[in-house]
C-alpha positions in Angstrom: 93.5 99.7 79.1 93.0 102.4 76.6 95.6 104.6 78.1 98.1 101.7 78.2 97.5 100.9 74.5 97.9 104.6 73.5 101.1 104.8 75.6 102.5 101.6 73.9 101.7 103.1 70.5 103.5 106.3 71.4 106.5 104.4 72.6 106.7 102.2 69.5 106.0 105.1 67.1 106.8 108.8 67.8 109.2 108.1 70.7 111.2 105.5 68.9 111.5 107.6 65.8 112.5 110.7 67.7 115.0 108.7 69.9 116.6 107.2 66.8 116.9 110.7 65.3 118.6 111.9 68.5 120.9 108.9 68.6 122.0 109.3 65.0 122.7 113.0 65.7 124.0 112.3 69.2 126.6 115.0 69.2 124.0 117.6 68.3 121.7 116.3 71.0 124.5 116.5 73.6 125.4 120.0 72.5 121.7 121.1 72.8 121.6 119.6 76.3 124.8 121.5 77.3 123.3 124.7 75.8 120.2 124.4 78.0 122.4 123.8 81.0 124.5 126.9 80.3 121.3 128.9 79.6 120.0 127.9 83.1 123.3 129.0 84.7 123.0 132.3 82.9 119.4 132.8 84.2 120.6 132.4 87.8 123.9 134.2 87.5 122.4 137.0 85.5 119.8 137.7 88.1 116.7 136.8 86.0 115.8 134.3 88.7 116.8 136.0 92.0 118.2 134.2 95.1 117.0 135.1 98.6 118.4 133.2 101.5 115.0 132.5 103.1 111.7 132.7 101.3 109.7 135.8 101.9 106.8 134.6 104.0 104.0 137.0 104.7 103.6 137.4 108.5 100.8 138.5 110.7 102.8 140.8 113.0 104.5 144.1 112.1 107.0 145.6 114.6 108.5 149.0 114.9 111.6 149.3 117.0 112.4 152.9 118.2 115.7 154.1 119.4 116.1 157.6 120.8 119.5 159.1 121.9 120.7 157.6 125.2 119.5 159.5 128.2 116.3 160.6 126.5 113.6 161.0 129.2 111.0 158.3 129.1 108.3 160.9 128.5 109.9 162.0 125.3 110.2 158.3 124.1 106.5 157.8 125.0 105.6 160.9 122.9 107.3 159.5 119.8 105.8 156.1 120.5 102.4 157.7 120.6 103.1 159.3 117.2 103.9 155.8 115.8 100.7 154.5 117.1 98.7 157.3 115.6 100.2 156.8 112.2 99.6 153.0 112.4 95.9 153.6 113.2 95.7 156.0 110.2 97.2 153.3 107.9 94.8 150.7 109.3 91.8 153.1 108.8 92.8 153.6 105.1 92.7 149.8 104.5 89.5 149.3 106.5 87.6 151.8 104.3 87.8 149.2 101.5 86.4 146.4 103.7 83.0 145.6 105.2 82.0 147.6 108.2 83.5 146.0 111.4 85.9 143.9 109.5 89.3 145.4 110.3 92.7 144.1 109.3 94.0 144.9 112.8 93.5 142.5 115.8 95.5 144.2 118.5 98.4 146.7 119.3 101.1 146.0 121.8 103.7 148.5 122.9 106.6 148.7 125.3 108.2 152.0 126.4 111.5 152.1 128.2 112.8 148.8 126.9 112.2 146.2 124.2 109.6 143.4 123.8 112.3 140.8 124.6 113.0 142.7 127.9 109.3 143.1 128.7 108.6 141.1 131.9 112.3 140.9 132.8 112.2 142.1 136.4 116.0 142.5 136.4 116.2 144.8 133.5 117.3 148.4 134.2 114.5 150.7 133.3 116.5 153.9 133.9 119.2 152.9 131.4 116.6 151.9 128.7 114.4 154.9 128.7 115.4 155.7 125.1 114.0 152.5 123.7 110.5 151.4 122.6 109.0 148.6 120.7 105.5 148.4 119.1 103.7 145.6 117.4 100.6 145.4 115.2 98.9 142.1 115.3 97.0 141.6 112.0 94.4 139.2 110.8 95.8 136.1 109.1 97.1 136.7 105.7 94.4 134.6 104.1 91.7 136.7 105.6 93.1 140.2 105.2 94.4 139.7 101.6 97.0 142.5 102.0 100.7 141.7 102.3 102.1 142.7 105.7 105.1 144.2 103.9 102.8 146.6 102.0 101.2 147.7 105.3 104.7 148.1 106.9 105.9 150.2 103.9 102.9 152.5 104.1 103.4 152.8 107.9 107.0 153.7 107.3 106.1 156.3 104.7 103.4 157.9 107.1 105.9 158.2 109.9 108.6 159.7 107.7 111.6 161.4 109.3 111.1 162.2 113.0 113.4 164.9 114.5 115.5 163.7 117.4 115.2 160.0 116.7 118.2 157.8 116.2 116.4 155.1 114.3 113.0 153.4 113.6 113.1 149.9 112.2 110.0 148.3 110.7 109.9 144.5 110.2 107.2 142.2 108.9 108.7 138.9 107.8 107.8 135.8 109.6 111.4 134.6 109.6 114.2 137.0 110.1 117.8 135.7 109.9 119.3 139.0 110.8 119.4 142.2 108.8 119.2 141.8 105.0 122.4 144.0 104.8 124.8 143.9 107.8 128.3 145.4 107.1 130.7 145.2 110.0 133.5 147.8 110.0 136.6 147.4 112.2 139.3 149.9 113.0 141.1 151.2 116.1 139.9 154.8 115.5 136.3 155.6 116.2 136.6 158.7 114.0 137.4 156.6 111.0 134.5 154.2 111.8 132.1 157.1 112.1 133.1 158.6 108.8 133.0 155.2 107.0 129.6 154.3 108.4 128.1 157.6 107.3 129.5 157.2 103.8 128.1 153.6 103.6 124.7 154.8 104.8 124.7 157.6 102.2 125.5 154.9 99.5 122.7 152.6 100.7 120.2 155.4 100.6 120.7 155.7 96.8 119.3 152.2 96.2 115.5 151.9 95.7 113.9 149.4 98.0 116.5 149.9 100.8 115.2 151.2 104.1 115.7 151.2 107.9 119.3 152.2 107.4 121.1 152.5 110.7 124.3 151.7 112.6 125.0 150.7 116.2 127.3 153.7 116.8 125.2 155.5 119.4 126.9 158.4 121.1 126.3 158.5 124.8 125.3 161.4 127.1 127.1 164.7 127.0 129.9 164.7 129.5 132.7 166.9 130.9 136.2 165.6 131.1 138.6 167.0 133.7 142.4 167.0 133.5 144.5 168.4 136.3 146.6 171.5 135.7 150.2 171.6 136.8 149.3 174.2 139.4 146.8 171.8 141.0 149.3 168.9 141.0 151.8 171.2 142.7 149.3 172.0 145.5 148.7 168.2 146.0 145.3 167.9 144.3 144.8 164.4 142.8 142.3 163.1 140.3 140.6 161.1 143.0 140.1 164.2 145.3 138.9 166.3 142.4 136.3 163.8 141.3 135.1 163.3 144.8 134.6 167.0 145.5 132.8 167.6 142.1 130.5 164.6 142.7 129.8 165.7 146.3 128.9 169.2 145.3 126.4 168.3 142.6 125.3 164.7 143.3 125.9 164.7 147.1 128.1 163.2 149.7 126.9 161.1 152.5 127.3 162.9 155.8 125.7 160.5 158.3 123.2 157.7 158.8 120.6 157.3 161.5 117.9 154.8 162.4 114.2 155.8 162.0 112.1 152.9 163.2 113.1 149.9 161.2 114.6 152.0 158.4 118.1 153.4 158.0 118.1 157.0 156.7 121.1 158.4 154.8 121.8 162.2 155.1 123.3 163.5 151.9 124.9 167.0 151.7 125.3 168.9 148.4 125.2 172.5 147.0 121.8 174.3 147.1 119.7 173.7 144.0 120.2 177.3 142.8 124.0 176.7 142.8 124.0 173.6 140.7 121.8 174.4 137.8 124.2 175.5 135.1 127.7 174.9 133.7 128.7 178.3 135.1 127.8 177.0 138.6 130.2 174.1 138.0 133.0 176.3 136.8 132.5 178.7 139.7 133.1 176.0 142.4 136.3 176.0 144.4 138.5 172.9 145.1 140.0 172.4 148.5 143.7 171.5 148.6 145.4 169.2 151.1 147.1 172.3 152.7 143.7 173.8 153.6 143.5 176.4 150.8 141.1 176.7 147.9 141.5 176.8 144.2 139.0 177.8 141.5 138.0 174.7 139.4 139.0 176.5 136.2 142.5 176.8 137.6 142.5 173.3 139.1 141.5 171.4 135.9 141.2 171.7 132.1 137.6 171.2 131.2 136.6 169.7 127.9 133.1 169.0 126.7 132.2 165.9 124.7 130.1 162.8 124.5 130.7 159.4 125.9 129.8 156.1 124.3 126.7 154.2 125.3 128.4 151.0 124.3 131.7 149.9 122.7 131.7 146.8 120.5 134.8 144.9 119.7 135.8 142.0 117.5 139.3 140.5 117.7 140.2 143.5 120.0 139.3 146.0 117.3 136.5 148.5 117.7 133.6 147.7 115.3 130.5 149.4 114.0 127.7 147.5 112.2 125.7 149.3 109.4 122.4 147.5 108.8 119.5 148.0 106.3 116.4 146.1 105.2 115.7 145.4 101.5 112.3 145.2 99.9 112.5 142.0 97.9 110.0 143.2 95.3 112.1 146.1 94.2 115.7 145.2 95.0 118.0 142.2 95.4 120.3 141.9 98.4 123.1 140.0 96.7 123.3 142.5 93.9 123.5 145.4 96.3 126.2 143.8 98.4 128.2 142.9 95.3 127.9 146.6 94.2 129.0 147.8 97.6 132.0 145.5 97.7 133.3 146.8 94.4 132.3 150.4 95.0 132.2 152.3 98.3 133.8 149.5 100.4 136.8 149.3 98.1 137.1 153.1 98.2 137.0 153.2 102.0 139.7 150.5 102.5 141.9 152.4 100.0 141.3 155.7 101.9 141.8 154.2 105.3 144.4 151.3 105.2 143.6 150.1 108.8 139.9 149.8 108.0 138.5 146.3 107.4 135.0 145.1 106.7 133.0 141.8 107.0 129.5 140.8 106.0 127.1 139.7 108.7 123.4 139.2 109.1 121.6 137.3 106.3 124.7 137.3 104.1 126.8 135.6 106.8 124.2 133.0 107.4 123.9 132.3 103.7 127.7 131.9 103.2 128.0 129.6 106.2 125.0 127.5 105.1 126.1 127.3 101.5 129.6 126.4 102.4 128.7 123.5 104.7 126.1 122.3 102.2 128.6 122.3 99.3 131.0 120.1 101.3 128.2 117.7 102.2 127.0 117.6 98.7 130.4 116.7 97.3 130.7 113.9 99.9 127.3 112.7 98.8 128.3 112.7 95.1 131.4 110.7 95.9 129.3 108.2 97.9 126.9 107.9 95.0 129.7 107.3 92.5 131.3 104.6 94.7 127.9 102.8 95.1 127.4 102.9 91.4 130.9 102.0 90.3 131.1 98.8 92.4 128.1 96.9 90.8 128.7 98.3 87.3 132.4 97.5 87.5 133.1 100.7 85.5 134.6 104.1 86.0 132.7 105.9 83.3 129.1 104.5 83.5 128.5 106.0 87.0 129.4 109.4 85.6 126.9 108.7 82.8 124.2 108.0 85.3 125.0 111.0 87.4 124.7 113.3 84.4 121.0 113.6 85.2 121.8 115.5 88.4 122.7 118.9 86.8 119.8 118.6 84.4 117.5 118.0 87.4 118.7 121.4 88.6 117.6 122.8 85.2 114.1 121.6 85.9 114.2 123.0 89.4 115.1 126.5 88.0 112.5 126.2 85.3 109.9 125.3 88.0 110.7 128.4 90.1 110.3 130.6 87.0 107.0 129.0 86.1 105.6 129.2 89.6 106.9 132.7 90.2 109.1 131.9 93.1 112.7 133.1 93.9 115.4 130.6 94.7 116.1 130.2 98.4 118.1 128.0 100.7 115.1 125.7 100.9 115.1 125.4 97.1 118.8 124.2 97.4 117.7 121.7 99.9 115.2 120.4 97.4 117.9 120.2 94.7 120.2 118.2 97.0 117.4 115.8 97.7 116.6 115.7 94.0 120.1 114.5 93.2 119.5 111.2 94.9 116.2 110.7 93.1 116.9 111.6 89.5 119.8 109.0 89.2 117.2 106.2 89.7 115.7 106.6 86.2 119.2 106.7 84.6 120.2 103.7 86.6 117.2 101.7 85.3 117.9 102.7 81.7 121.6 102.0 81.7 121.1 98.7 83.5 118.6 97.5 80.8 121.0 98.6 78.0 123.8 96.7 79.5 121.6 93.6 79.9 120.7 93.8 76.2 124.3 94.0 75.2 125.2 91.1 77.4 122.6 89.1 75.5 124.4 89.9 72.2 122.1 92.7 70.9 124.0 95.2 68.7 124.8 98.5 70.4 122.4 100.9 68.6 119.5 98.4 68.9 120.4 97.7 72.6 120.1 101.4 73.4 116.8 101.9 71.5 115.3 98.7 73.0 116.4 99.6 76.5 115.0 103.1 76.3 111.7 101.7 75.0 111.4 99.1 77.7 112.2 101.6 80.5 110.0 104.4 79.1 106.8 103.3 80.9 108.3 102.8 84.4 110.4 105.9 84.2 107.5 108.1 83.0 104.9 106.7 85.4 107.2 107.0 88.5 108.1 110.6 87.6 104.5 111.6 87.0 103.3 110.0 90.2 106.0 111.9 92.1 105.2 115.1 90.4 101.4 114.9 91.0 102.0 113.8 94.6 103.9 117.0 95.2 101.4 119.2 93.4 99.1 119.8 96.4 102.0 121.0 98.5 103.1 123.4 95.6 99.6 124.8 95.4 99.0 125.2 99.2 98.4 128.8 100.3 98.8 128.5 104.1 101.6 130.4 105.8 103.0 127.1 107.2 103.4 125.6 103.8 105.3 128.6 102.3 108.6 127.2 103.7 108.1 123.8 102.0 106.9 125.0 98.6 110.4 125.9 97.2 111.6 122.5 98.2 108.6 120.8 96.6 109.0 122.9 93.4 112.7 121.8 93.1 111.8 118.1 93.5 108.7 118.0 91.3 109.9 120.0 88.3 113.4 118.6 88.7 112.1 115.1 88.4 109.8 116.0 85.5 112.6 117.6 83.5 115.1 114.9 84.3 112.7 112.3 82.9 113.0 113.8 79.4 116.8 114.1 79.8 116.9 110.4 80.9 114.9 109.2 77.9 116.8 111.3 75.3 120.1 112.7 76.4 121.4 109.7 78.5 121.0 107.2 75.5 122.8 109.8 73.3 125.6 110.1 75.9 125.9 106.3 76.1 126.7 106.2 72.4 129.1 109.2 72.6 130.9 107.4 75.4 131.1 104.3 73.3 132.5 106.4 70.4 135.2 107.6 72.7 136.1 104.1 73.8 136.1 102.9 70.1 139.0 105.3 69.5 141.1 103.6 72.1 140.2 100.0 71.4 142.7 98.0 69.3 141.6 96.8 65.9 138.4 98.8 66.2 136.3 99.7 63.2 135.6 103.5 63.0 132.2 104.4 61.8 130.5 107.7 61.1 128.7 109.2 64.0 125.4 109.1 62.1 125.6 105.4 61.4 124.1 102.6 63.6 127.0 101.0 65.4 126.9 97.2 64.6 130.4 96.0 64.6 130.8 95.5 68.4 128.8 92.8 70.2 129.0 91.3 73.6 129.0 92.8 77.0 129.8 96.4 77.5 133.5 97.4 78.0 132.8 100.9 79.3 
C-alpha cells in the first residue's frame, strides 16, 4: 500500500540516519533521556502537575450538614435549616435566570431535621438526642445538562449562607466520591484543655489558606451542667452523694410516689416541686437537703456547686483523648498535599514543641492515600522482581533484563506528559494506569533486544546488528503502539460522569505507550551499545574504540 511504502522509506531513510546519529553519540542520547526523566520528576515534585488522591468528579447532589450546639431545641434547628433552604433557592434562581424559562438546574430538595440522612428512616434512632442535627440535599440535573460544576454552586451557596450565629458548623459537599475530609488532623493528649487550644490554633492556621473551607472539629461541648461536691459539714451529718443526687433529682425532675391501674394502663404518680419553685438557679440553691437524723440543711451548705459544661461525646485512640480537625479544599485554588506539608513543618511542629504530650496523626484522604500508596509500592516492587526473573531466564543474562525494563520509567514520563496535555491532575487511578503500563511497555523493548541478539548470533557486527534490529522492529512496535493509543482515545475523550474515573488510567496507558515507543526506538539501542562499552572494559584482550566509532571488532553471540 501507499502508506506501507512511505513507512518503509521513512524507516530506511530519516529513521536510519537519525538512529545512527544517536548511536554514534550514545552517551549524549542517554544523558538527554535522563534529563527528560529528571525534568518529569521535577514537574511532579514541584507541584506543576498536582496530585489528588481521587479525581474530582462533578456530582449531581450537593449536601449541607448542619450541627447546632447539643441540646438545641428542634425548632431552632429547623429555623436554621429553613435559612439554608432559602439561600439555596436564591442561588438556584440566580443560575436559572441565565437559562430558558422552565429549565431549572434543580430537580428536588430533601431535608432531615433532628438527625442525619443516614439515620433517616432508622426507627431506633433517638430523636431527642439528635435535635441539634440537620441534613439537606439539593438534587441537580445531570452535569451534562446543566453545564455548571456542582462545586461552583456549592461555593456560591456557602458564600450566601455566610456565618450563622449560634451554629457549630455547616459543611457543604459536592464531590461524587468522598474518601473522608480533604484535611483531617487527629490530635491526641490526656488534657482536653490542651486539645481545645491546639485545635483552635490549627483552625486559625487553616483559615489563612485560600480555597480551604468547612473548617471544624469534633470537640462539641455538651449541655450546661452543675456539679455538686459534698461539704465536710454534710458528710459529718451523714449525707452521701447518692442521697444528695436523689433529693435534687426528685425535687426538679420528680420522684415516683405510687402506681395504680386505670383500665388496661398502669399510671405512675410523680411528685416534685411546684413549677414556680423550679424555674431558676436560685430555686435550686434555696432547696433544703434532709439529713439521716431528720434535720435539714440548705443546699449551699450541703454541697459546693460549680457550673460548667459536659461533653456530648469523648473520643479516644490508644486510651488517649483525641480531637479531629477537618477541612475541605477547593482543588481549583489549593492543593491538599502542599497545605498538609506546610502545616507539618509549621503550626503542628510549634504545637508539639509547646505541649510535649501532644501528638498528631493524619486521617481522612491523606490516610487513605498513604495506605494505598504504601501497599501499591510493595506490590509494584514484587511485580518488577517477577518481570526481571521472567526476562533473565530466557535471555541468560543479568544485565539485559534491566535494559529492557528501562522503558518503564520513561513510560511514566509519557503518562505525566499526557496528564499535562489533557489538563488532568495525577490521581490514584493515574498510578493504577502507570502500574499497568509497566507490564506493557517492556514488550516493545523485548522485541527489539531479541532481534538484535538474533542478528549478533548470526555474526552481524554489533553496530549493524543494532541498526538492523531497530529497523526491522520499527513497524510492529509503531503499529502496536498506535493501535493501543487510538483504541484508548474514545475513553479519554468521553464526557460522562461514569467515565471520569477511568480517564486518568486511560491517559497513563495511552500516552505512556506512545512516549515509550520513541524511547524504545532510540534510547534502548543507545543503551545497548553503552552496556556493550562497559562490558568491553572488563573483557580480556578487548580492543578499545572511541565511543563515536562503529564497533566492529566483536562478533558472535552477545555476552551481556
